[in-house]
Backbone bond lengths (Angstrom), bond angles and torsions (degrees), N, CA, C in turn:
res aa  C-N    CA-C-N  psi(-1)  N-CA   C-N-CA  omega(-1)  CA-C   N-CA-C  phi
1 X - - - 1.458 - - 1.534 109.13 -
2 X 1.355 117.66 142.41 1.449 120.92 177.67 1.522 109.93 -106.43
3 X 1.347 115.77 173.53 1.459 120.74 -172.76 1.519 113.21 -68.69
4 X 1.337 118.02 -18.02 1.459 121.09 179.55 1.522 112.86 -86.11
5 X 1.302 117.54 -5.01 1.460 121.51 -179.11 1.525 108.76 -84.75
6 X 1.344 118.57 126.77 1.472 120.16 -179.95 1.523 113.10 -61.64
7 X 1.330 117.17 -18.67 1.463 120.04 -179.14 1.521 112.59 -98.25
8 X 1.349 116.48 6.79 1.459 119.88 -173.29 1.525 112.37 -59.81
9 X 1.316 117.73 -33.16 1.460 120.53 -176.58 1.525 113.29 -99.41
10 X 1.337 116.71 7.29 1.466 120.57 178.72 1.513 110.50 -87.15
11 X 1.307 115.59 147.64 1.468 120.26 169.84 1.513 106.21 -76.79
12 X 1.322 117.75 113.86 1.455 122.36 -168.89 1.528 112.08 -78.88
13 X 1.327 114.44 137.92 1.463 121.78 -178.50 1.520 109.40 -128.81
14 X 1.328 116.53 142.50 1.464 121.94 -175.21 1.511 110.77 -137.36
15 X 1.329 115.10 153.14 1.461 122.77 167.95 1.521 107.92 -117.75
16 X 1.312 116.10 134.36 1.467 122.86 176.39 1.520 107.98 -122.68
17 X 1.327 117.24 124.08 1.465 120.22 175.21 1.533 109.36 -94.17
18 X 1.321 115.08 158.39 1.462 118.65 -174.47 1.514 110.58 63.01
19 X 1.347 115.86 38.69 1.460 121.36 -170.56 1.522 113.62 -84.83
20 X 1.328 117.79 -0.79 1.453 119.67 -174.23 1.506 115.73 -84.37
21 X 1.337 118.17 -7.19 1.463 119.80 -177.92 1.530 109.51 -165.10
22 X 1.322 115.19 172.69 1.451 122.93 168.87 1.515 115.21 54.27
23 X 1.323 115.60 -133.08 1.457 121.79 -177.07 1.521 110.89 -61.58
24 X 1.321 117.29 -43.17 1.461 119.99 179.83 1.506 112.09 -58.99
25 X 1.329 117.42 -44.66 1.463 120.82 178.57 1.528 110.64 -61.57
26 X 1.320 116.24 -44.70 1.459 119.56 -179.42 1.515 112.32 -62.38
27 X 1.339 117.16 -41.47 1.463 120.75 -179.56 1.525 110.63 -67.65
28 X 1.325 117.90 -43.56 1.468 120.69 177.84 1.519 110.35 -55.96
29 X 1.317 117.22 -50.40 1.455 120.27 -175.35 1.524 111.50 -66.31
30 X 1.338 117.26 -33.87 1.459 120.29 176.80 1.524 111.24 -68.82
31 X 1.330 117.37 -43.08 1.455 120.53 179.18 1.531 111.21 -63.09
32 X 1.320 116.78 -42.79 1.462 120.11 177.47 1.525 110.54 -60.62
33 X 1.317 117.02 -41.20 1.460 121.17 178.61 1.527 111.33 -65.10
34 X 1.334 116.58 -28.43 1.465 121.85 179.46 1.522 113.32 -85.96
35 X 1.339 117.07 0.74 1.452 120.44 176.00 1.514 115.71 97.53
36 X 1.340 117.89 6.85 1.460 120.92 177.14 1.536 109.54 -76.16
37 X 1.329 115.05 156.60 1.464 122.72 165.11 1.525 106.00 -98.90
38 X 1.328 117.42 132.47 1.465 119.61 -166.54 1.521 111.43 -131.90
39 X 1.340 115.05 131.73 1.448 122.21 169.53 1.509 109.63 -96.90
40 X 1.314 116.99 130.82 1.462 123.17 -176.28 1.524 109.22 -106.65
41 X 1.323 116.57 115.33 1.461 121.37 179.47 1.525 109.88 -109.20
42 X 1.305 115.01 135.23 1.460 122.38 177.17 1.513 108.96 -179.65
43 X 1.320 116.12 170.21 1.466 119.92 -176.97 1.523 112.84 -80.01
44 X 1.324 117.62 -29.91 1.467 121.16 -170.72 1.528 109.94 -102.49
45 X 1.322 116.25 106.42 1.454 120.26 -176.68 1.524 111.98 -60.74
46 X 1.330 117.36 -39.86 1.462 120.03 -178.42 1.533 110.83 -63.56
47 X 1.328 116.86 -39.87 1.462 120.27 178.91 1.518 111.21 -67.09
48 X 1.329 116.96 -38.71 1.458 120.50 177.25 1.523 110.62 -63.31
49 X 1.332 116.51 -42.50 1.459 120.78 178.85 1.527 110.89 -63.27
50 X 1.318 116.21 -36.04 1.466 120.10 177.32 1.524 110.90 -65.32
51 X 1.318 116.49 -37.96 1.462 120.20 176.03 1.525 110.53 -65.81
52 X 1.326 117.08 -44.71 1.467 121.89 -175.36 1.520 112.93 -66.40
53 X 1.318 117.26 -32.35 1.471 122.11 178.25 1.525 112.41 54.31
54 X 1.334 116.54 32.69 1.454 120.10 177.13 1.513 115.00 71.89
55 X 1.318 117.75 13.63 1.465 120.47 -178.54 1.533 109.74 -62.71
56 X 1.327 118.02 133.73 1.471 119.92 -175.56 1.528 113.72 -66.58
57 X 1.322 118.38 -19.45 1.461 121.18 -178.95 1.531 111.99 -104.18
58 X 1.325 116.47 17.56 1.463 121.84 176.72 1.520 108.93 -108.59
59 X 1.333 116.46 131.25 1.459 121.92 179.60 1.529 108.58 -118.19
60 X 1.319 116.29 115.24 1.464 122.16 -179.63 1.528 108.78 -80.77
61 X 1.350 115.46 125.56 1.462 121.63 -175.86 1.534 109.71 -129.69
62 X 1.336 118.00 80.72 1.464 119.38 178.17 1.519 110.05 -59.10
63 X 1.334 116.51 130.98 1.461 119.05 -172.25 1.519 109.99 -165.24
64 X 1.321 116.02 137.16 1.459 122.79 169.34 1.524 106.55 -92.29
65 X 1.340 118.08 105.91 1.460 119.66 -173.76 1.526 112.71 -70.07
66 X 1.324 117.55 -8.44 1.454 120.06 174.20 1.517 113.88 -77.50
67 X 1.333 116.76 -3.01 1.469 122.23 178.42 1.524 109.11 -111.61
68 X 1.320 118.87 110.83 1.469 119.96 -175.66 1.514 113.83 -60.28
69 X 1.321 118.23 -33.84 1.463 120.06 178.85 1.525 111.06 -67.05
70 X 1.324 116.65 -38.85 1.459 120.95 178.94 1.524 110.82 -67.38
71 X 1.329 117.18 -37.62 1.462 120.94 178.34 1.527 110.28 -64.86
72 X 1.319 116.42 -46.46 1.469 119.49 179.49 1.528 110.57 -59.27
73 X 1.323 117.12 -42.99 1.458 120.27 179.79 1.520 111.52 -62.74
74 X 1.337 117.15 -41.60 1.459 120.76 -179.72 1.526 110.90 -64.07
75 X 1.334 116.93 -43.22 1.460 120.24 179.14 1.528 111.30 -66.42
76 X 1.322 117.43 -36.34 1.460 120.29 177.47 1.525 110.90 -65.35
77 X 1.321 116.87 -40.71 1.462 120.51 177.49 1.527 110.42 -63.12
78 X 1.326 115.66 -42.16 1.461 120.43 178.75 1.520 110.49 -61.64
79 X 1.333 117.10 -47.09 1.456 121.73 -178.32 1.525 110.56 -64.23
80 X 1.325 117.09 -38.00 1.449 120.42 177.44 1.521 112.80 -62.97
81 X 1.316 116.96 -29.95 1.473 121.29 -179.48 1.527 111.79 -84.51
82 X 1.331 116.91 -46.12 1.462 119.80 -169.53 1.531 114.59 -109.85
83 X 1.320 118.06 -15.50 1.450 120.33 170.81 1.515 117.42 85.96
84 X 1.338 118.25 -19.58 1.450 120.85 178.74 1.541 108.33 -158.79
85 X 1.342 115.24 165.16 1.461 121.53 179.73 1.522 108.24 -130.95
86 X 1.315 116.71 117.83 1.462 121.80 -178.11 1.521 113.44 -105.39
87 X 1.334 116.85 -21.13 1.465 120.52 -177.16 1.515 109.91 -148.20
88 X 1.320 115.62 132.74 1.465 122.41 168.65 1.513 107.76 -120.84
89 X 1.316 116.89 122.49 1.461 121.88 173.45 1.516 107.62 -106.26
90 X 1.336 115.82 101.75 1.467 122.17 178.22 1.526 108.64 -79.12
91 X 1.296 115.80 89.59 1.458 121.86 -172.32 1.526 113.83 -107.95
92 X 1.327 118.16 -25.39 1.464 120.89 -173.49 1.520 111.51 -60.09
93 X 1.318 116.19 138.09 1.459 120.63 177.75 1.519 111.04 -165.84
94 X 1.325 115.57 153.29 1.459 121.76 177.57 1.520 108.76 -133.78
95 X 1.313 115.52 158.11 1.457 121.63 176.50 1.521 110.90 -110.32
96 X 1.320 115.60 -171.33 1.463 122.85 175.89 1.520 107.93 -133.14
97 X 1.323 118.21 166.58 1.465 119.28 173.49 1.532 111.05 -57.83
98 X 1.327 116.53 141.43 1.465 121.09 179.47 1.533 107.80 -82.82
99 X 1.328 114.27 85.91 1.468 121.21 -175.48 1.525 108.93 -128.15
100 X 1.339 118.27 160.85 1.463 119.46 176.81 1.521 111.79 -54.60
101 X 1.316 116.08 143.11 1.462 122.62 -173.79 1.523 112.33 -50.90
102 X 1.328 116.02 -42.65 1.460 119.37 -173.82 1.525 112.98 -72.41
103 X 1.328 117.68 -11.08 1.466 120.32 -179.91 1.528 113.04 -104.80
104 X 1.326 117.75 -3.66 1.462 120.17 -179.54 1.522 109.79 -66.70
105 X 1.323 116.72 125.78 1.459 121.44 -179.34 1.530 110.82 -68.05
106 X 1.326 115.52 142.88 1.460 120.26 179.85 1.526 111.27 -58.33
107 X 1.328 116.77 -36.20 1.462 120.03 -178.96 1.525 111.04 -63.46
108 X 1.332 116.74 -38.67 1.463 120.53 179.02 1.521 110.68 -67.97
109 X 1.336 116.57 -41.83 1.459 121.05 176.92 1.533 110.55 -58.53
110 X 1.340 116.43 -50.09 1.460 120.97 -176.04 1.526 111.75 -65.61
111 X 1.321 117.36 -38.10 1.463 120.41 179.45 1.527 110.89 -64.51
112 X 1.322 116.34 -39.79 1.460 121.21 179.01 1.525 110.67 -66.32
113 X 1.318 116.70 -46.43 1.466 121.15 179.33 1.520 110.46 -62.55
114 X 1.327 117.39 -39.68 1.458 120.37 -174.77 1.517 112.08 -67.61
115 X 1.317 117.96 -36.86 1.465 120.05 178.09 1.525 110.52 -81.46
116 X 1.330 116.50 -56.15 1.463 120.37 -169.35 1.521 113.49 -67.68
117 X 1.322 117.02 -38.65 1.460 120.21 -176.26 1.528 111.97 -104.62
118 X 1.344 116.33 -58.16 1.464 118.60 -176.97 1.523 111.42 -60.61
119 X 1.320 116.64 -45.98 1.459 120.25 -178.59 1.517 112.34 -62.21
120 X 1.333 116.40 -40.50 1.467 119.86 177.36 1.519 110.49 -63.04
121 X 1.334 116.85 -40.57 1.464 119.67 178.11 1.527 111.43 -64.85
122 X 1.339 117.67 -44.96 1.465 119.49 -178.66 1.532 110.72 -60.25
123 X 1.331 116.72 -41.82 1.461 120.09 179.12 1.523 111.03 -66.60
124 X 1.324 116.76 -42.28 1.462 120.74 178.77 1.520 110.80 -62.17
125 X 1.310 117.04 -42.22 1.461 122.12 -179.68 1.520 110.84 -60.13
126 X 1.330 117.17 -45.88 1.459 120.30 178.88 1.518 111.78 -67.00
127 X 1.334 117.04 -37.80 1.459 120.19 177.32 1.523 111.00 -63.19
128 X 1.337 117.47 -42.12 1.464 120.93 177.95 1.529 110.80 -57.89
129 X 1.332 116.34 -46.07 1.457 119.75 -178.72 1.524 111.21 -58.22
130 X 1.326 115.92 -43.82 1.460 120.52 -178.60 1.523 110.69 -70.16
131 X 1.332 116.83 -48.44 1.464 120.84 -174.22 1.524 112.65 -66.14
132 X 1.318 117.62 -32.47 1.469 120.56 176.22 1.530 111.79 -69.21
133 X 1.321 117.37 -34.16 1.462 121.65 -171.70 1.521 113.72 -89.78
134 X 1.326 118.25 -23.15 1.461 119.83 -172.49 1.538 111.45 -77.85
135 X 1.317 115.72 165.00 1.455 121.88 -178.64 1.524 109.28 -134.18
136 X 1.356 118.19 118.02 1.463 127.72 -2.20 1.533 110.66 -63.83
137 X 1.333 113.94 146.58 1.457 118.93 -177.27 1.528 110.88 -79.42
138 X 1.329 114.42 168.74 1.455 120.71 173.73 1.511 113.44 98.10
139 X 1.315 115.17 178.82 1.450 123.32 -178.89 1.508 109.40 165.66
140 X 1.327 115.58 -170.79 1.460 120.85 -176.59 1.525 110.00 -131.12
141 X 1.331 115.14 141.70 1.467 122.24 174.48 1.514 107.85 -123.72
142 X 1.316 116.63 130.19 1.460 122.82 176.74 1.521 107.90 -119.79
143 X 1.325 116.22 122.85 1.458 121.58 179.02 1.521 109.99 -100.75
144 X 1.321 116.20 136.80 1.466 121.43 172.93 1.523 107.60 -85.19
145 X 1.324 116.53 103.45 1.454 120.65 -176.45 1.519 113.91 -88.06
146 X 1.334 117.93 -37.69 1.463 123.39 -172.62 1.520 109.26 76.39
147 X 1.323 117.43 153.02 1.458 119.49 176.57 1.526 111.17 -67.93
148 X 1.332 116.99 -12.81 1.470 120.10 172.39 1.528 111.19 -67.86
149 X 1.337 116.91 -9.40 1.461 120.24 176.04 1.518 112.14 -70.24
150 X 1.326 117.04 -15.47 1.467 120.46 177.42 1.522 113.16 -122.49
151 X 1.345 117.79 -30.38 1.460 120.78 -171.18 1.528 110.07 -140.27
152 X 1.333 118.43 123.99 1.470 120.52 -175.21 1.517 113.73 -82.15
153 X 1.309 114.37 160.89 1.467 122.15 162.47 1.528 107.97 -96.36
154 X 1.328 117.03 161.30 1.468 118.93 174.10 1.525 111.54 -62.19
155 X 1.320 115.77 145.48 1.472 121.77 172.94 1.527 112.43 57.11
156 X 1.309 116.46 43.33 1.461 120.26 -176.61 1.528 110.92 -141.58
157 X 1.348 118.15 50.42 1.466 119.77 -169.96 1.519 113.98 -69.41
158 X 1.328 118.77 -38.75 1.465 120.40 -175.19 1.521 111.14 -68.92
159 X 1.316 117.07 -49.49 1.462 120.80 -179.91 1.522 109.97 -61.80
160 X 1.335 116.58 -43.81 1.467 120.23 179.59 1.520 111.47 -62.15
161 X 1.319 116.98 -46.24 1.462 120.58 -178.52 1.520 111.43 -62.56
162 X 1.334 117.12 -42.51 1.461 119.22 -179.01 1.523 111.04 -67.90
163 X 1.312 117.59 -37.61 1.463 119.31 -178.77 1.528 111.87 -74.68
164 X 1.333 117.53 -33.23 1.463 118.79 170.08 1.534 109.88 -60.93
165 X 1.314 116.10 -40.16 1.465 120.17 179.31 1.524 111.56 -65.08
166 X 1.314 117.31 -33.93 1.465 120.29 176.90 1.524 110.55 -60.80
167 X 1.331 116.90 -38.13 1.465 119.48 176.71 1.527 110.54 -59.77
168 X 1.324 116.81 -43.33 1.459 119.87 176.59 1.513 112.33 -63.04
169 X 1.346 116.46 -41.11 1.460 120.35 178.85 1.524 110.75 -65.83
170 X 1.323 116.81 -38.71 1.466 120.11 177.25 1.520 110.68 -59.67
171 X 1.329 116.92 -47.84 1.465 120.20 -179.02 1.529 111.43 -64.80
172 X 1.328 116.12 -43.63 1.469 119.86 -178.05 1.521 111.27 -65.35
173 X 1.326 117.36 -43.27 1.458 119.66 -177.94 1.527 111.39 -75.17
174 X 1.342 117.86 -29.50 1.465 119.92 173.79 1.526 109.89 -63.88
175 X 1.331 116.10 -40.80 1.462 120.63 177.71 1.523 111.24 -66.44
176 X 1.319 116.81 -48.31 1.458 120.58 -176.77 1.527 112.35 -70.69
177 X 1.318 116.49 -24.87 1.458 119.33 -176.76 1.508 115.22 -88.64
178 X 1.331 117.99 -19.98 1.458 118.63 -169.18 1.527 113.37 -65.70
179 X 1.322 118.75 -29.47 1.461 120.49 177.68 1.526 112.04 -72.39
180 X 1.335 116.55 -11.30 1.455 121.75 -176.52 1.531 111.77 -116.18
181 X 1.334 116.82 16.41 1.467 122.97 179.75 1.530 112.22 63.19
182 X 1.324 115.22 32.39 1.470 120.63 174.77 1.532 107.65 -106.17
183 X 1.326 115.95 113.44 1.457 122.34 179.94 1.525 108.82 -95.11
184 X 1.325 116.88 128.48 1.462 121.02 -177.91 1.525 109.32 -124.42
185 X 1.305 116.96 129.82 1.458 122.19 179.06 1.514 111.17 -140.63
186 X 1.309 115.41 175.53 1.470 121.30 -174.68 1.515 109.78 -138.18
187 X 1.326 116.11 135.93 1.456 121.49 173.42 1.519 108.64 -111.50
188 X 1.321 116.61 122.88 1.460 122.87 179.76 1.524 108.10 -103.41
189 X 1.311 115.32 116.77 1.461 122.46 -169.17 1.519 109.79 -109.98
190 X 1.313 115.84 134.38 1.459 121.14 177.68 1.516 112.17 -117.46
191 X 1.330 115.73 111.33 1.464 122.43 169.69 1.526 114.41 62.71
192 X 1.328 117.17 44.43 1.464 119.00 168.48 1.526 108.32 -65.81
193 X 1.306 116.28 144.20 1.466 121.39 -173.57 1.526 109.93 -79.42
194 X 1.329 114.80 74.35 1.456 122.21 177.89 1.522 109.31 -115.35
195 X 1.329 115.68 176.93 1.464 120.22 178.76 1.520 111.30 -59.13
196 X 1.341 117.80 -36.95 1.455 120.94 -179.89 1.528 112.26 -64.59
197 X 1.354 116.45 -31.00 1.462 120.33 -176.18 1.527 113.28 -93.49
198 X 1.326 117.99 -5.26 1.465 120.31 -175.54 1.531 113.47 -57.85
199 X 1.354 120.13 -36.18 1.466 118.42 179.46 1.529 113.98 -58.86
200 X 1.313 117.62 -19.97 1.462 120.03 179.62 1.520 111.66 -65.23
201 X 1.341 116.60 -22.90 1.454 120.33 178.00 1.525 111.70 -68.78
202 X 1.360 116.94 -22.35 1.464 121.18 176.48 1.522 111.70 -95.00
203 X 1.321 116.17 -7.18 1.468 119.80 -179.28 1.513 110.99 108.38
204 X 1.337 116.00 140.30 1.460 121.45 -177.68 1.520 109.02 -135.34
205 X 1.317 115.62 146.67 1.459 121.96 -175.37 1.523 111.23 -62.67
206 X 1.338 116.26 134.88 1.453 123.28 177.68 1.527 109.98 -106.90
207 X 1.338 115.68 167.53 1.465 120.21 -175.87 1.525 112.95 -65.56
208 X 1.329 117.40 -25.00 1.480 119.98 179.54 1.522 112.78 -87.67
209 X 1.325 116.59 7.65 1.457 121.23 177.74 1.513 114.88 91.65
210 X 1.316 117.46 -8.78 1.460 120.59 179.17 1.527 110.14 -81.69
211 X 1.321 115.25 168.31 1.454 121.88 173.83 1.515 108.09 -115.74
212 X 1.325 116.03 130.33 1.460 120.44 -173.06 1.522 110.04 -131.88
213 X 1.338 115.26 135.00 1.454 120.61 170.36 1.527 107.10 -78.32
214 X 1.339 116.70 115.79 1.459 120.53 -175.41 1.525 111.27 -96.59
215 X 1.323 117.33 143.13 1.467 120.41 177.31 1.522 110.97 -68.89
216 X 1.330 115.71 154.42 1.454 121.81 179.14 1.527 109.74 -126.60
217 X 1.327 116.11 165.21 1.456 120.96 178.14 1.517 110.44 -119.81
218 X 1.309 115.37 155.82 1.454 121.88 178.87 1.532 109.55 -66.31
219 X 1.321 115.86 136.72 1.465 120.90 178.27 1.529 111.01 -57.06
220 X 1.324 117.28 -30.33 1.465 120.66 -178.64 1.521 111.89 -58.62
221 X 1.333 117.73 -31.68 1.462 120.15 179.79 1.524 110.68 -70.52
222 X 1.311 116.60 -35.34 1.458 120.72 175.28 1.527 109.86 -67.57
223 X 1.309 116.38 -44.52 1.465 121.21 179.04 1.523 110.54 -57.20
224 X 1.333 116.87 -43.54 1.463 120.47 179.43 1.528 110.89 -61.38
225 X 1.328 117.17 -37.84 1.464 120.72 179.35 1.528 110.84 -66.71
226 X 1.339 117.07 -41.68 1.467 120.58 177.69 1.519 110.07 -65.00
227 X 1.317 117.62 -40.78 1.464 120.64 178.62 1.523 111.26 -61.44
228 X 1.316 116.42 -39.56 1.464 120.20 177.40 1.524 110.74 -60.89
229 X 1.342 116.50 -49.09 1.463 120.59 179.75 1.524 111.01 -61.21
230 X 1.325 116.16 -43.14 1.463 121.23 -177.04 1.517 112.17 -67.51
231 X 1.316 117.62 -28.03 1.449 121.56 -174.53 1.511 115.08 -85.73
232 X 1.327 118.25 -4.96 1.457 121.07 -179.24 1.523 111.08 -71.14
233 X 1.343 117.91 148.40 1.460 119.27 170.79 1.521 109.71 -67.13
234 X 1.321 117.57 154.94 1.461 120.95 -172.77 1.525 113.73 -65.35
235 X 1.328 117.57 -16.72 1.457 118.40 177.17 1.533 111.72 -77.04
236 X 1.338 117.08 -6.57 1.463 122.33 177.82 1.520 109.48 -121.44
237 X 1.334 115.64 144.92 1.466 119.86 -178.30 1.517 110.07 -145.32
238 X 1.317 116.11 140.22 1.463 121.95 166.27 1.520 105.79 -96.98
239 X 1.328 116.54 107.07 1.454 119.75 -177.27 1.521 111.21 -71.18
240 X 1.343 116.91 -44.20 1.467 121.63 177.10 1.524 109.25 -141.14
241 X 1.318 115.13 136.38 1.463 122.27 176.85 1.521 107.67 -139.32
242 X 1.336 116.71 134.51 1.461 121.49 177.08 1.526 109.12 -115.57
243 X 1.330 116.55 128.44 1.459 121.31 174.17 1.527 107.12 -128.30
244 X 1.331 116.26 127.68 1.468 120.03 -170.70 1.521 110.15 -158.02
245 X 1.317 114.90 165.21 1.457 120.51 173.57 1.531 109.17 -65.31
246 X 1.323 116.53 132.43 1.466 121.42 -175.99 1.517 111.65 -56.71
247 X 1.331 117.37 -39.82 1.459 121.75 -176.05 1.523 114.28 -93.27
248 X 1.327 115.71 8.57 1.464 119.15 179.13 1.529 110.30 -68.84
249 X 1.336 117.62 134.09 1.470 119.86 178.07 1.530 110.70 -74.58
250 X 1.327 114.83 92.30 1.464 120.03 -178.75 1.534 110.61 -128.14
251 X 1.310 117.86 -59.75 1.465 120.86 175.30 1.524 107.89 -65.45
252 X 1.306 116.33 118.66 1.449 120.02 -175.15 1.518 113.94 82.54
253 X 1.345 116.21 14.81 1.457 119.15 -179.60 1.519 109.93 -56.86
254 X 1.319 116.71 130.57 1.457 121.00 176.60 1.504 114.17 87.25
């Protein structure tokens, strides 16, 4: 933070969703190391506690983000502990089986939409309420879009649709937030070496019908990108950033 940032002298506080593993865990631990106070949201309390490692400035907030009442309660608990919210990293997301579109079960579709899209909206809505009301006002929201936010994989309609929708939500909330000093951006990640991406090591279906083992990147590189976005003064914003394996088949996919 620089001296021209209204939040430069504030003790910075953040909420990270999907904080129990992978990218969320890495971002939480990096923010704590950088001096942030962090609320950890996720479904599995034990996993959140493992991420927090007993850090005194980490607040474990077990929560199903697909339930708006549960999200509001988690944000209220966070605000009661830390007093303000400067950063929300909307990271939580789930996939579905990679099956032909016509065979995808309705339950799988709805579960994906409820976490990836509805949950991100509920968290964003609560963050807006807090960031508009606090003094100094404002804050930053970073959405995890995934490269599926622009380009699909075969047999992946639910995840693709929700991530395309995240791009729309990012643009809409960036527009609605700018008059209130709320900066909103999106990081699109390709093949970070997390549990979700592990099947790529055995090969994943490509648009031409072949199966290809795709390269992956260290989660630390994604964490560094989020830290960069989070560390900007509010007068500056990264609206979209893509970080991916150089050799990943993405540009020109299909």
